[in-house]
C-alpha positions, 0 to 999 in steps of 0.5 A: 810283180813277181812271175807266178811261174818263177814263184812256183818253180823257185819257191825256196829261193824266192822266200830266201831273197824276200827274207832279206827285206825283214818280212815273213815271206813264206805265207805270202809265197805259199798263198800265191802258190795255193791260189795258182794251183786252184786256178790251174785246177779250175782251168783243167776242169774248164778245158775238159768241159769245153772239150766235152761240149765240142765233141758233143756238138759234133756228135749231135750233128751226126745223130741228126743226119742219121735221123736219130732224133731222140738221141740227138735231143738227149745230147742237146740237153746234156750240152745245156748242162755243160754250157752252164757248168762251163759258164760257172767255171769261167766265172770262178776262173776270173775270180781266182785270177783276180784274187791271184793278181791282187795277192801278187801286188802285195808281194815286193820284188826280190832283192838282188844277191848283192843287197845286204840283209837289214831292216832299216837305214842303219843297215845300209852299206856305204859304198863310197864317200867323196869330197871334203866335209867343211868344218862346222862353226857357229857362224854357219846358217841353215838354208832356210835362214839363208833363203830368207836373208837373200830373198830366194825362197818364201816359205810363208807365202807358200803356206798362205797360197797352198799350205806347208810344203809348197814354197815360192822361189823368187828372184835368184832363187827361181833362176837357180831352180831353172838353171839346175833343171837345164844343167841336169837335162843337158848332162843327161842328154850328153849321156845319150838320153832322149828328153821328154816333157811328160804329163803331170797327171796319170791314170790308174793303170799307169800307177799300177804299172810302175808299182806306185799303186797300190803300195803308195796310194796314200802318198799320192794326190788323187783327182777323184772326179777324173780318177787321175793321180798327180805324179810322185816322179817322172818315172811313172809317165816315162816308164808307162810310155812302154806299157803293152809294148813289144820292142825289138831287141835291136831297139834296146836300150831305151834311154829317157830323161825328163824334168817334172814337178813332183807331188807327194803327200808325205803323210806323217812327216814331222820335226827337223826332217821337214824344215825348209827344203828337207821334205816338200809336197811339191818339188822339181826333179829331173829323172832318168829311165832306162829299158834294157835287155836282162843280160845288160841291166846291171851294167846299165845300172852301174853306168847310171850310178856313174852318170849321177856321180859325175853330176854331183862332182860338177856341183862340187858337193861332198857326197856318199853312195849307199847300197840299200839293205833289203828293209830300206829298199823300195817295194819294186826295186831289186837293187838300189843305190842312194846318193846323199850330199852333206849338209854342213849347217844341219850336220847330216846327210841328205838323200838327193837320188835313188838309182834302181834296177827293177829287173822284170817287176815293173815290166811284168805289170806293164806287159813290156817285152822285147822280141829277139831274133828267134821271134820269142818275146821276153820281159824287159828290165826297167831302171830309173834314177833321180838326176837329180831332185832339186830341193836338197841339192839347193839346200846343200849348195846354200849351206856348203858354199856360204861365206860372210858375204853370201853364197859362192856358186860352183863354176859349172852351175854359174855357167847356167845361172848367169851369176856366180854369187848370191 
């Protein structure tokens, strides 16, 4: 969440930045400032009351030693009144603190200065396009038909066992999934990332720490009896490793990667966007997470973008990189690059990765800091990216590399599958 001190000191700049998201930020910011001022006023009253109590307690001791019993008893009555007043002020302060925190949760991150203003995906900026797009012809088939023909994915069996959006991968389809995961993890560890196998369920504090709660509560599967949430991405457990942690400046950066199944309710999804592998409730993804020094986080972001790009080049897929506009960015992001691969049979671009810098937005929630050489603590910057999400990668591989006899796999992937054709 945003730092209230920054909001108070840089009100106009924060409002201008948030307006890039296409929201009316002024009421949100002014309400936060008003709540903070009320909190500060109550804190001042509480401090004054406690100071009076402290002084009066010392005075009572002196009065008793001087045998001024009546005056001492009168002072004691006054302390009772001050104690009651301080208790009321403490309760009031807790209530205002809680209201301020919840209000700050409702304010999204401020976009970086390079983020284009805009309200939807139509306003995103295409940064780069790479690779040749195969010419479409009527013989090309969408991945869901190819998957059925070659017995790679059983969508109907998934509906029977779980429901729509929970496919079964079988035979070479299952081996393809396993090969992609291993390929992606090896690629990331070659870039110096430490591999983790993370829990698939997290507690409420973890969801709040990375900003999934309360923003995306309706998209998360909730185990109500235990108050645990199925992760929508490995970003949540990996980043929360550092919740309530103070790192040494020498420890930075922290670079993590991990594979997990991911779970998203995707409420309201319908139409062509949900055909086949386009949008699932359970899917596999390899994630990269970085905790870094504020002075280096944007250099790190560019490195992470290059890392994901190199992986797509190994897969020989045509792709493009977008800089998201303010209105299309995630709630917690300061700057996001999306990667899309081209689906030749569907004749459209499919998102396969988002790489984002959250600056201090997550670390402020997480209380994730580092201590510099002067022993001062500073909030870290956090970053993450998909490297990569598997379903649409599989869709693009099947569709782009199909021929009359099957699917020819790219050479780098064939080294992991143990076969070069399906």
